[in-house]
C-alpha positions in Angstrom: -1.1 -32.4 -11.0 -2.0 -29.1 -12.8 -1.7 -25.7 -11.1 -5.4 -25.1 -11.0 -6.1 -28.6 -9.7 -3.4 -28.2 -7.0 -4.9 -24.9 -6.0 -8.4 -26.3 -5.9 -7.2 -29.3 -3.8 -5.4 -27.0 -1.4 -8.5 -24.9 -0.9 -10.6 -28.0 -0.5 -8.3 -29.4 2.2 -8.4 -26.3 4.3 -12.1 -25.9 3.7 -13.0 -23.5 0.9 -16.1 -22.4 2.8 -13.8 -21.2 5.6 -12.2 -18.6 3.4 -14.3 -15.4 3.9 -15.7 -13.0 1.4 -16.5 -9.6 2.7 -20.0 -8.1 2.7 -20.0 -4.4 1.9 -23.4 -3.8 3.5 -21.7 -1.8 6.3 -21.0 0.8 3.7 -24.3 0.6 1.7 -27.1 -1.9 2.6 -29.1 -3.9 0.1 -32.2 -2.2 -1.3 -35.0 -3.6 -3.4 -33.8 -1.6 -6.4 -30.5 -3.5 -6.3 -32.3 -6.6 -7.6 -33.0 -4.9 -10.9 -31.2 -6.0 -14.0 -27.5 -5.1 -13.8 -27.9 -4.2 -10.1 -25.9 -5.5 -7.1 -26.0 -5.0 -3.4 -25.6 -1.5 -2.2 -25.7 0.1 -5.7 -28.9 2.1 -5.3 -28.0 3.4 -1.9 -24.6 4.6 -3.1 -26.2 6.3 -6.1 -28.7 8.0 -3.8 -25.8 9.2 -1.6 -24.1 10.7 -4.7 -27.2 12.9 -5.2 -27.1 14.0 -1.5 -23.4 14.8 -1.9 -24.1 16.9 -5.0 -26.7 19.0 -3.0 -24.3 19.3 0.0 -21.5 20.4 -2.3 -23.6 23.0 -4.0 -24.8 24.4 -0.6 -21.2 24.5 0.6 -20.1 26.4 -2.4 -23.0 28.9 -2.1 -22.1 29.5 1.5 -18.3 29.8 1.3 -17.1 30.4 -2.2 -15.2 33.7 -2.4 -15.3 34.1 1.4 -12.5 31.9 2.8 -9.5 33.9 1.9 -10.7 36.9 4.0 -12.7 35.0 6.6 -10.2 35.6 9.5 -10.6 39.4 9.0 -13.9 39.2 10.9 -14.2 39.1 14.7 -15.8 35.7 14.6 -13.7 34.5 11.7 -11.8 31.7 13.6 -15.1 30.1 14.7 -16.5 30.5 11.2 -13.5 28.9 9.6 -13.8 26.0 12.0 -17.4 25.6 11.1 -16.4 25.5 7.4 -13.9 22.8 8.1 -16.4 20.7 10.0 -18.8 20.9 7.0 -16.1 20.2 4.6 -15.0 17.1 6.6 -18.5 15.8 6.7 -18.9 16.1 2.9 -15.4 14.6 2.4 -16.4 11.6 4.5 -19.6 11.1 2.4 -17.5 11.2 -0.8 -15.0 8.8 0.8 -17.7 6.3 1.6 -19.0 6.4 -2.0 -15.5 6.1 -3.5 -14.5 3.3 -1.1 -17.6 1.3 -2.0 -17.1 1.7 -5.7 -13.4 0.8 -5.4 -14.0 -2.3 -3.2 -16.8 -3.7 -5.4 -14.6 -3.3 -8.4 -11.7 -5.0 -6.7 -13.8 -8.1 -6.1 -14.0 -8.7 -9.9 -12.4 -6.2 -12.3 -13.6 -8.1 -15.2 -17.3 -7.7 -14.3 -18.7 -5.1 -16.7 -21.4 -3.9 -14.3 -18.8 -3.3 -11.6 -16.4 -1.6 -14.0 -19.1 0.7 -15.3 -20.3 1.6 -11.8 -16.7 2.3 -10.8 -16.1 4.5 -13.8 -19.4 6.3 -13.4 -18.7 7.0 -9.7 -15.2 8.3 -10.4 -16.7 10.8 -12.9 -19.4 11.8 -10.4 -17.0 12.3 -7.5 -14.7 14.3 -9.7 -17.5 16.6 -10.6 -18.5 17.1 -7.0 -14.8 17.6 -6.0 -14.6 20.3 -8.7 -17.5 22.1 -7.1 -15.7 22.4 -3.7 -12.1 22.7 -5.0 -12.1 26.4 -4.2 -12.0 25.6 -0.5 -8.5 24.2 -0.3 -7.3 26.7 -2.9 -8.6 29.6 -0.8 -7.3 28.2 2.4 -3.8 28.5 0.9 -4.4 32.2 0.4 -4.7 32.9 4.1 -1.6 34.3 5.6 0.2 32.2 8.1 0.2 34.9 10.8 -3.6 35.1 10.5 -4.0 31.4 11.0 -1.7 31.4 14.0 -4.0 34.0 15.6 -7.0 32.0 14.7 -5.6 28.9 16.4 -5.1 30.9 19.6 -8.8 32.0 19.5 -10.6 28.8 18.5 -9.8 25.4 19.9 -11.9 23.7 17.2 -9.9 25.5 14.5 -6.6 24.5 16.3 -7.8 20.9 16.2 -7.5 21.0 12.4 -4.0 22.5 12.5 -2.2 19.3 11.4 -4.5 18.9 8.4 -4.2 22.6 7.4 -0.4 22.4 7.7 -0.3 19.4 5.4 -2.7 20.9 2.9 -0.8 24.2 2.9 2.5 22.4 2.2 1.3 22.4 -1.4 0.9 26.2 -1.3 4.1 27.1 -3.3 3.0 24.8 -6.1 -0.6 25.9 -6.4 -1.8 27.0 -9.9 -4.6 29.3 -10.8 -8.1 28.2 -9.9 -9.1 27.5 -13.5 -6.0 25.4 -14.1 -6.5 23.4 -10.8 -10.1 22.7 -11.8 -9.1 21.7 -15.3 -6.4 19.3 -14.0 -8.9 17.8 -11.5 -11.7 17.3 -14.1 -9.4 15.8 -16.8 -8.0 13.3 -14.3 -10.9 10.9 -15.1 -9.9 10.8 -18.7 -6.2 11.0 -18.0 -4.3 9.2 -15.2 -7.4 7.5 -13.8 -8.3 6.0 -17.2 -4.8 4.7 -17.7 -4.8 3.2 -14.2 -8.1 1.4 -15.0 -6.7 0.1 -18.3 -3.7 -1.3 -16.4 -6.0 -3.0 -13.8 -8.3 -4.5 -16.4 -5.5 -5.6 -18.7 -3.6 -7.3 -15.8 -6.7 -9.0 -14.5 -7.5 -10.4 -17.9 -4.0 -11.8 -18.6 -3.7 -15.6 -18.6 -0.5 -17.6 -18.2 -0.2 -21.1 -19.7 1.1 -23.5 -17.1 0.8 -27.3 -17.6 -1.6 -26.8 -20.4 -4.0 -24.6 -18.4 -4.6 -20.8 -18.6 -4.3 -19.3 -15.1 -4.6 -15.7 -13.8 -1.6 -13.8 -12.4 -1.9 -14.7 -8.7 -1.5 -18.4 -9.1 1.1 -17.8 -11.9 3.2 -15.6 -9.6 2.7 -18.2 -6.8 4.7 -20.8 -8.8 7.8 -18.7 -8.1 7.7 -19.9 -4.5 6.9 -23.5 -5.4 9.2 -26.2 -3.9 9.6 -27.8 -7.3 12.4 -26.2 -9.4 10.7 -27.3 -12.6 7.4 -25.7 -11.6 9.2 -22.4 -10.8 11.0 -22.4 -14.1 7.8 -23.2 -16.0 5.9 -20.4 -14.1 8.6 -17.9 -14.7 8.7 -18.6 -18.5 4.9 -18.5 -18.7 4.9 -15.1 -16.9 7.7 -13.8 -19.2 5.9 -15.1 -22.4 2.6 -13.4 -21.5 4.3 -10.2 -20.4 6.2 -10.1 -23.7 3.0 -10.3 -25.7 1.5 -7.4 -23.8 4.6 -5.3 -23.0 3.7 -2.8 -25.7 0.5 -1.9 -23.8 2.3 -1.6 -20.5 5.0 0.5 -22.2 2.4 2.9 -23.6 0.7 3.1 -20.2 4.0 3.9 -18.5 5.1 6.4 -21.1 1.8 8.2 -20.9 1.6 8.4 -17.2 5.3 9.5 -16.9 4.7 12.3 -19.4 1.4 13.3 -17.7 3.2 13.5 -14.4 6.2 15.5 -15.9 3.8 18.0 -17.5 2.0 18.7 -14.2 5.2 18.7 -12.2 6.7 21.3 -14.6 3.7 23.6 -14.4 3.7 23.3 -10.6 7.4 24.0 -10.4 8.5 20.8 -8.5 12.3 20.5 -8.4 12.4 16.7 -8.3 10.4 13.9 -9.9 9.4 12.5 -6.5 8.7 15.8 -4.8 4.9 15.4 -4.9 5.2 12.1 -3.2 7.4 13.5 -0.5 4.9 16.2 0.2 2.1 13.7 0.3 4.1 11.6 2.7 5.0 14.5 4.9 8.6 13.6 4.7 11.6 15.7 3.8 13.5 14.9 0.6 16.8 14.7 2.5 15.3 12.0 4.8 14.3 9.9 1.7 17.7 10.5 0.2 19.4 9.3 3.4 17.2 6.2 3.4 17.9 5.3 -0.3 21.7 6.0 0.1 21.8 3.9 3.3 20.1 1.0 1.7 22.1 1.2 -1.5 25.3 1.2 0.5 24.2 -2.1 2.1 23.4 -4.0 -1.1 26.6 -6.0 -0.8 26.3 -6.8 2.9 22.6 -7.6 2.8 21.2 -8.8 -0.5 24.4 -9.9 -2.3 25.6 -11.7 0.8 22.3 -13.4 1.5 21.7 -14.7 -2.1 25.3 -16.0 -2.2 24.5 -17.8 1.1 21.3 -19.2 -0.3 23.0 -20.4 -3.4 25.5 -22.3 -1.2 22.6 -23.7 0.9 21.0 -25.2 -2.2 24.3 -26.4 -3.7 24.6 -24.1 -6.7 27.0 -21.3 -7.8 24.2 -19.0 -9.0 20.5 -18.8 -8.6 18.1 -18.3 -11.5 15.8 -15.4 -11.0 12.9 -17.7 -10.5 14.7 -19.3 -7.6 15.1 -16.0 -5.7 12.1 -16.7 -3.5 12.2 -20.4 -3.7 11.8 -22.2 -0.4 14.8 -24.0 0.9 14.7 -27.8 0.6 14.2 -28.0 4.4 11.5 -25.4 4.5 8.1 -26.0 6.1 5.9 -26.4 3.0 2.7 -27.4 4.9 -0.5 -25.6 4.1 -2.1 -23.7 6.9 -5.9 -23.6 7.1 -7.6 -20.2 7.4 -8.3 -21.0 11.1 -4.7 -21.7 11.7 -3.6 -18.5 10.1 -6.1 -16.5 12.2 -5.0 -18.1 15.4 -1.3 -17.6 14.6 -1.7 -13.9 13.9 -4.1 -13.1 16.7 -2.0 -15.0 19.3 1.1 -13.1 18.2 -0.8 -9.8 18.5 -2.2 -10.7 21.8 1.3 -11.5 23.2 2.3 -7.9 22.5 -0.9 -6.1 23.4 -4.4 -7.7 24.1 -6.1 -4.6 22.7 -4.3 -5.1 19.4 -5.6 -8.7 19.1 -9.1 -7.6 20.1 -9.2 -5.1 17.3 -7.7 -7.5 14.7 -10.3 -10.1 15.8 -13.1 -7.9 14.6 -12.0 -8.4 11.0 -12.8 -12.1 11.2 -16.2 -12.2 12.9 -17.5 -8.8 14.2 -20.3 -8.8 16.6 -23.6 -9.3 14.8 -21.9 -8.8 11.4 -20.0 -10.4 8.6 -16.3 -10.7 7.8 -14.3 -7.6 7.0 -11.9 -9.8 5.0 -12.1 -11.2 1.4 -9.5 -14.0 1.3 -11.0 -16.1 -1.5 -9.3 -16.6 -4.9 -11.6 -15.9 -7.8 -11.1 -15.1 -11.5 -11.0 -11.3 -12.0 -10.3 -10.5 -8.4 -7.6 -7.9 -7.8 -4.2 -9.5 -7.2 -2.1 -9.0 -4.2 -3.4 -7.7 -0.9 -4.5 -4.4 0.8 -6.4 -2.9 3.7 -8.7 -0.1 2.7 -9.5 2.3 5.5 -12.8 3.4 4.0 -14.2 6.1 6.3 -14.1 6.6 10.1 -17.8 6.0 10.5 -17.5 2.5 9.0 -14.4 0.2 9.2 -11.6 -1.0 7.1 -11.8 -3.9 4.7 -8.9 -6.3 3.9 -8.4 -8.1 0.6 -6.1 -11.1 0.3 -5.6 -14.0 -2.1 -5.0 -16.7 0.5 -3.3 -19.9 -0.7 -2.3 -21.4 2.7 1.5 -20.7 2.6 3.5 -19.3 5.5 4.0 -16.2 3.4 0.2 -15.8 3.1 0.1 -15.9 6.9 2.6 -13.1 7.0 0.6 -11.2 4.5 -2.4 -11.6 6.7 -0.4 -10.2 9.7 0.8 -7.3 7.5 -2.7 -6.3 6.3 -4.2 -6.7 9.8 -1.5 -4.3 11.1 -2.8 -1.8 8.6 -6.4 -2.5 9.7 -5.6 -2.1 13.4 -3.8 1.2 12.7 -6.8 2.4 10.7 -9.3 1.4 13.4 -7.2 3.1 16.1 -6.8 6.3 14.1 -10.5 6.5 13.0 -11.6 8.6 16.1 -9.4 11.5 14.7 -12.1 12.0 12.0 -12.0 11.9 8.2 -9.3 14.6 7.7 -7.0 13.8 10.7 -7.1 10.0 10.6 -5.3 9.8 7.3 -1.7 8.7 7.8 1.1 9.4 5.3 2.3 6.3 3.5 5.7 6.3 5.2 4.0 5.9 8.6 1.1 3.8 7.3 3.5 0.9 6.7 4.7 1.0 10.3 1.9 -1.0 11.8 1.8 -3.5 9.0 5.5 -4.3 9.1 5.4 -4.4 12.9 2.5 -6.9 12.8 4.6 -9.0 10.5 7.6 -8.9 12.9 5.4 -9.9 15.9 4.1 -12.9 13.9 7.5 -13.9 12.7 9.0 -13.7 16.2 6.1 -15.8 17.6 6.6 -18.5 14.9 10.4 -18.5 15.4 10.0 -19.0 19.1 7.9 -22.1 18.4 10.3 -23.6 15.8 10.7 -27.3 16.7 14.3 -27.6 15.8 17.4 -25.9 14.3 16.4 -27.0 10.8 13.1 -25.3 11.1 14.6 -22.2 12.6 17.1 -22.0 9.8 14.3 -22.1 7.2 12.3 -19.5 9.0 15.2 -17.2 9.4 15.9 -17.5 5.6 12.3 -16.8 4.8 12.2 -13.7 7.0 15.5 -12.4 5.6 14.0 -12.8 2.1 10.9 -10.9 3.1 12.9 -8.1 4.6 15.1 -7.9 1.5 12.0 -7.8 -0.6 10.7 -5.0 1.5 13.8 -2.9 2.0 16.3 -3.7 -0.8 13.8 -4.6 -3.5 11.5 -1.6 -2.9 14.4 0.8 -2.8 15.5 -0.7 -6.1 12.0 -0.1 -7.4 12.4 3.5 -6.3 15.7 3.8 -8.2 14.0 2.2 -11.2 11.1 4.7 -11.1 13.5 7.6 -10.8 15.5 6.4 -13.8 12.3 5.8 -15.9 10.8 9.2 -15.1 14.0 11.1 -15.7 14.7 9.3 -18.9 11.2 9.9 -20.1 11.9 13.6 -20.1 14.2 13.1 -23.0 11.6 11.4 -25.1 9.3 8.3 -25.3 10.9 5.1 -24.0 10.7 1.8 -25.8 10.0 -1.5 -24.1 13.7 -2.3 -24.5 14.7 1.0 -22.9 12.6 0.3 -19.8 13.8 -3.3 -19.8 17.4 -2.2 -19.7 16.7 0.2 -16.8 15.0 -2.6 -15.0 17.8 -5.1 -15.5 20.5 -2.5 -14.6 18.9 -1.7 -11.2 18.1 -5.4 -10.5 21.7 -6.4 -11.1 23.0 -3.7 -8.7 20.5 -4.6 -6.0 20.4 -8.4 -6.2 24.1 -9.0 -6.9 26.1 -11.6 -8.8 24.5 -14.7 -7.1 21.2 -14.1 -9.1 21.2 -14.9 -12.8 18.7 -12.6 -14.6 17.7 -15.0 -17.4 16.2 -13.9 -20.6 12.6 -12.8 -20.1 13.1 -11.1 -16.8 13.5 -7.8 -18.6 9.6 -7.6 -18.8 8.9 -8.2 -15.1 8.5 -4.5 -14.3 5.2 -4.8 -16.1 3.1 -6.2 -13.3 4.1 -3.9 -10.4 0.9 -1.9 -9.8 2.5 0.8 -7.6 4.4 2.2 -10.6 1.1 2.9 -12.2 -1.3 3.8 -9.3 1.1 5.6 -6.9 4.4 6.8 -8.4 7.2 6.6 -5.9 5.0 4.9 -3.3 7.5 2.1 -3.0 10.1 3.7 -0.8 7.4 3.9 1.9 7.9 0.1 2.4 11.6 0.5 3.0 10.9 3.5 5.2 8.4 1.5 7.2 10.5 -1.7 7.5 13.7 0.2 8.7 11.5 2.3 11.0 10.0 -0.9 12.5 13.4 -2.5 12.8 14.6 0.5 14.9 11.4 0.4 16.9 11.7 -3.3 17.6 15.2 -2.8 18.9 13.8 -0.3 21.3 11.1 -2.8 22.3 13.6 -5.6 22.8 15.8 -3.3 24.9 13.0 -2.9 27.4 11.5 0.5 26.7 9.1 1.2 29.6 5.4 1.1 28.5 6.4 0.4 24.9 3.1 -1.2 23.9 1.0 1.7 25.2 3.3 4.3 23.6 3.2 2.4 20.3 -0.6 2.2 20.3 -0.7 5.9 21.1 1.4 6.5 18.0 -1.1 4.6 15.9 -4.0 6.5 17.4 -2.4 9.8 16.3 -3.2 9.1 12.7 -2.2 12.1 10.7 -2.1 14.6 13.6 1.7 14.4 14.2 4.9 14.6 12.1 7.1 11.5 12.0 9.6 13.4 14.2 7.0 13.9 16.9 5.8 10.3 16.8 9.3 8.8 17.0 10.6 11.1 19.8 9.1 9.1 22.7 11.1 6.2 21.5 14.3 8.2 21.3 14.4 7.9 17.5 15.0 10.5 14.8 14.6 9.6 11.1 16.8 12.6 10.1 19.8 11.0 11.8 21.7 8.7 9.5 22.3 6.3 12.4 18.5 5.7 12.4 18.6 4.0 9.0 21.9 2.2 9.8 20.3 0.8 12.9 17.3 -0.5 11.0 19.5 -2.2 8.4 21.7 -3.7 11.1 18.7 -5.8 12.2 18.7 -7.5 8.7 22.5 -7.9 8.8 22.1 -9.5 12.3 19.6 -12.0 11.0 21.9 -13.0 8.2 24.7 -13.3 10.7 22.5 -15.6 12.8 21.6 -17.6 9.7 25.2 -18.0 8.6 25.9 -19.4 12.0 23.3 -22.1 11.5 24.7 -23.1 8.0 27.4 -25.8 8.1 
């Protein structure tokens, strides 16, 4: 049976019609003009909103440009600055709605020329509008801190925006002149954003020859978890062959973006290649360093030990790289229908907190509306999965490529965790609901953990329990060890790029070196694996994003230990943490649980959870 036929049969068995596709009408409704040639639902309403945003931006600039830096000198300055922030927030939400719609419609089919043109045009328009109001955040950073403190004491409305202002002003030491800031913003469309788009469209257009058929990347990657060793090997070699043909393009993209970042970092005066990400994540560099060091120190006791155990469980001395995520011979390889996946996740959420399940349930069949989830597999659709928060006045949308495996159920649990977090934080408003990446992964990983524990509790026998434990350990290694290794890889690439352009072989060597360190001797990195860095989108879209996964997983492990130890009102305190959005620093959010990410024991405790699962698994292996 061919890959595409198997996939088709799988979807038919579970009822293809049951896999939802989202309707973006909650962002922009269908208009008559949308039926015109080249049109699509919501297009005309979004374009009309762009014109409104242009007018609002011009009016905002007329009212406030040149007046913000000294606004607190006036008696009513605190109230006036609060009014400016309210107006800025409303405009930012309008821009966020437009940008979200364009990004989501593009994600449904990145090969659709109409969608691609619309997305590109919207990016240009939004950049122009953002350029008009750029002065506001620049001028906010010219206000002295003592003046702001006095303003907070006078105006409660201004004090409400204090967390956002604190975050925005963290960039103050690295701010350039107004003209340079405007130039960097406007050139982004033809700079980093253009290279991001090239990556997306190239990746979506790649085809991999498997069993005589040309398949897109999602089904090709899915072969690496196939129960058949021959299918895994064939899929891996197909991936490697296609990546090798296009590695020059991905090398050029990587070199260009790394150089672009180095140039801006140098002008701004950042001391470290990841400093911009740390600022964005509202996390201290020493905290990230402690995390990375803690994980690296556990490579041997976590990933090396587990993969050696897995090799022993399948009866070999060494696993090929395409066997790393292979199911164990005794694994549950049944395909779960979409209804089964929904019930599994919602029941797990409900067992923890009914409110959490109620919110997650809205994504499937909201009252009087359509699904907020697109789970179908289609040519051109963005690979992977995400939950996009859009804007507080709307709701999040989840994208999946559901193929019926247990891992797909865990992905659903992960993305719904994001979605619940985004819904709970939305009342904070456009500016204050946005959560730094390090904390944004908390709810998603916690949702996974709840679902896993529920599935494990229902395991019918020791054999099934062993397979589920192995699968969970692998997921945690992929989240903690692998993402930390990705962070190490990125650091090496960006630092090496400072000495000149990197060849494909250079990047491949860095990739292999880091993978050998993190995976250990039980994994054989066969020829072809040196190109597998190509397909990781985070390296392109969000440099140094990846450590947020490790941060979130270790954080959740520590939180879960507190939960299991019977913390009073844990569920209510946890939901309050999610409701806070971006209004509190991670130290404030973790304090009610008695946790502190600045303490090395925090990371050790999170990693100990993974070691404990491996211990438990070893005890079940004869």
